[in-house]
N, C-alpha and C positions, 0 to 999 in steps of 0.2 A: 338604427334608422337615421338617415341624414335629413336635415331640414332643407326644404326648397328655398331658393333665393328668388324664385319667380315673382316678379312684381315689386321686389325691394329696390330701394334707391341706393345706388352705389356710387361713390366718388373715387376716381382714380387720379392722383396727381401725377404729372408727367406722363399722361396717357396718349400722347400724340405719336410716339414711336417706341421701338424696342420692347423691353419687358412690359412697360405700362400699356402699350398698344395691344400686346398679346393678352394682358389681363382684361382689358376692355372687351376684346373679341370673345373671350371665354364667358365673361359675365353676361354679355348680350346673348350668347348661345344658350345660356342657362335661364334666360328670361328676365334678367335684372334690367332695371331702368338705370342707365349709366350717364353720369356727368363726368367730364374730364376737363383737365386744365393743362396748359402748356404755356411756354413763355411768349409765343408770338400769336397774334390773331390769325395769321395766314396758316400756320401749322395746325392750330385748333380747328379752324374752318375746314381745312382739307381732311383732317382725321374724322371729324363729325360726318362730313359728306360721304366719305368712303365707308365708314362703319354703318351708316344708315342704309347705304346702297347694298352692302353685303348682308345686312340683317333686316330685310324688309319687314316693316311693321314694328320694329323695335324702337324704343324711346331712347334716344341718345342726344345729349346736349353738351355744349362746351363753351368755355370762356377763357381768354388769356388771363393768366395770373402767375405772378412770381411768388411762390409760397414762402420765400424768405422775407417777404414784405407783409406785415400784419394787415395793412389796409387792403391789399390785394386778396388775401385769404377771406377777410370779412365780406368783401364785395362778392367774391365767388360763392361763398356759402349762402348769401342772400339770393343770388341768382339761382342757385340750385333749389332753395326753398320755394321760390316763385315759379320756377319752370317744371320741377319734378316732384316737389314736396320734400319733407324732412328726410335727411340722410339716415340710412340704417346700417350701411357698410362703408367704412373709410379705408382706402388702401393708400398709404403714404409711400409712393414709389419715386417721386421726383428726387433726383440726386445728381451730384457731380463729383468727379474725381480730378483733382489737380495734384500732380505728383512732383516731388523734388525733395532734396534734403532740407532739414530744418534751416540750415544756413542760407539756402538758396530760395526757399519759399517766401514770397513777399507777404507782409501782413494783409494786404488786400486779398491775396489768394487764400490765405488761412481763413479769413473772415467769410469769403464766398463759400468755401466748403462747409464750414461749421454752420453758417446761416441757412444754406439750402438743405443740408443733410440732417441737421439736428433742430434748429429753430423752426423750420418748415413743418416737420411732423408735430412739434409741440403746438404751433399755431392752429394747424388743422385739427388735431385731436381735441384741443380746447374748444373749438367751435362745435365739433361733432358731439362731444360729451354734453354740451349744453342742450343739444337737441335730443340726445339719448335719454336724458333725465325727464324730458317732456313726453316721451313715447314709451316704447317697450324695450329699452336697451338697444344694443347694437354691437357691431364688430369693428375692431380696429386691427388692421394688418399692416405692419411696418416692414418694408423691404430693406433688409440690412445686407450684410456681407460677412463672409468668413474673415474678412479683414478686421472686423470688430473683435475678433478673438485671436487672430494670428497676425501680429505686426510684421511689416516688411520694410526694408530700406526704401526710402523715398516716399513712404506712405503716411507720414506723421499726421497730416490733416485728415486724410481719409480714414485712417485707422482710428483716430480719436473720435471722429464724427460717428462712425459705425459702432464703436464700443459704447459711446454715449447713447446711441439709439437703442442698443440692446438693453442697457440699464434703464433707460427711460421707459421702454416697453414693459419691463418687469415691474417697475414701480407703478406704472399706470394700471397694470393688471391688479396689483395688490390694492391700490386705491379704490378701484371700481368693481372688484369681483362680486360684491354683493348688490350691485346696481344693475344686474343682468347685462353686463358689458363683458365681452370676450376680447382679449388683447393677445395678439401673436406677433412674432417676428420671424422672418425667413432670412437665413444667412446663405 
């Protein structure tokens, strides 16, 4: 028997387009109350408006946030608390791929990939877990990649970030498996 997500509060990072947008669509179709973030206010406002129009009566909210910045994540989670209530489902989807050989990849490019793809899920999971402890547990789903398991030329930063995300997911699951928290990652 599967558990209904109807009425649960779900956060989707990077929910304005692509995979994140499709995840928001499905969550709303299943009756979840959805909060999304993206990097620009314009993209967030457009996504929220379009999702609300497509899913009449559904609760959807959004705020611009760069999940590689701790202060943005803290602000976004406070926004969700006030607007929809405590999160019960976190989907860490926001990510970036910058590709090039290690010799050609700049330190700024390396840091951008690691910060968004690895620090972002940590910051968001840390915030969600604080709320899960005050409620009835929750779910964390990290959107990873087969690149976390299968390295390829030009993918050093991306491969490292996704491999780290896989290990982070497994460790988080082990840390919180008795706290009624379920952690998964999708490659």
